[in-house]
N, C-alpha and C positions, 0 to 999 in steps of 0.2 A: 663220318657219322663216330658219334660216339657210341661209346658200346659198355652201358653198365655190364658189370662183373656176376651175371646168370645165364645160364641157359636157356630161357625163354628168350633173352637178350641177346645173346650169342647167337640164335636163333632168327633174328629179326635181321639182323648187321648181314649174316648170311645171304638172307634173301635180298637183301638191299645189294650188297656186290654183283648175288647170282644175275640180277635184273640189269642191271648198269654197266655188266660186264660179262656180253656171252665170250666164249670160250676159256681159252686157260687164264686164269687169273695168276696174280700176284698179290698176297695179302703181305703187308709190313705192319712189324709186332712192336714194337721199341718195351725190351724186358721180359722178353720170351719164356725166360726159365725161370721169370720170379711174376711180378703181379700180371704179367699177360700169359701164364705157362696155362690159363683154362681156356683161354679163346685160342691160343696156339695149337691143344691139342682138341679141340671141337673142330678147329675148320683142316686137322691132318686126318681125322678121322674119315672123314669122305674123299681124299685124298687132295686136296689144295694145297698149293703150295704156300707157305707162308714162312719168312727170312726173318730175319732180327734185323732190327735199325737198328745204329747208334739214336743218343736223342738228338736230334737238332741243335745248334749250336742256336741262343734266346738272344737276339738282341736285348739291350735295356728298352724296357716299355713306361710310359708314365706311369707312376706311385707300385710298380714291379706285376703290374695286369699281364697276366698267363691270356693269349688267346691259342686254341685248341687250332681253330679250323686253319689259320696263320702256319703255325706250327703243323701240322699234318700234310699239307701244302709244301712245304720246305722238305720234308719229311722226305715225299713224294718225288721232288725234282732229282733231292743229295741221292736215289737209288736209281732212278732213269739213270742217272749220270756216270754210273758204276760200273766197268766191265764185270763186276763179281759180286754176289750179292752172298751175305753169312747165310748158310740153314741155321734154323731155329733152334735152341736149344734144349727142346722137349723132347 
């Protein structure tokens, strides 16, 4: 899910996650110490688990097009395959 950077949209992102992820959740944040710091802080306040994820390797795409949905799936698969997840930087 894309999440623009303001408190109202952080809330919508959080509500989406809680509706679709019962129990303990882990939120992967790319750039938790920089552009993702607002969302990370928002998630940590109620006790959510936020981890730093490296930017996924992006294969060359036609015309340099970016695909956020595909990038999110790649990042989730990479995180699920790891034995250790890095704590967020906030």
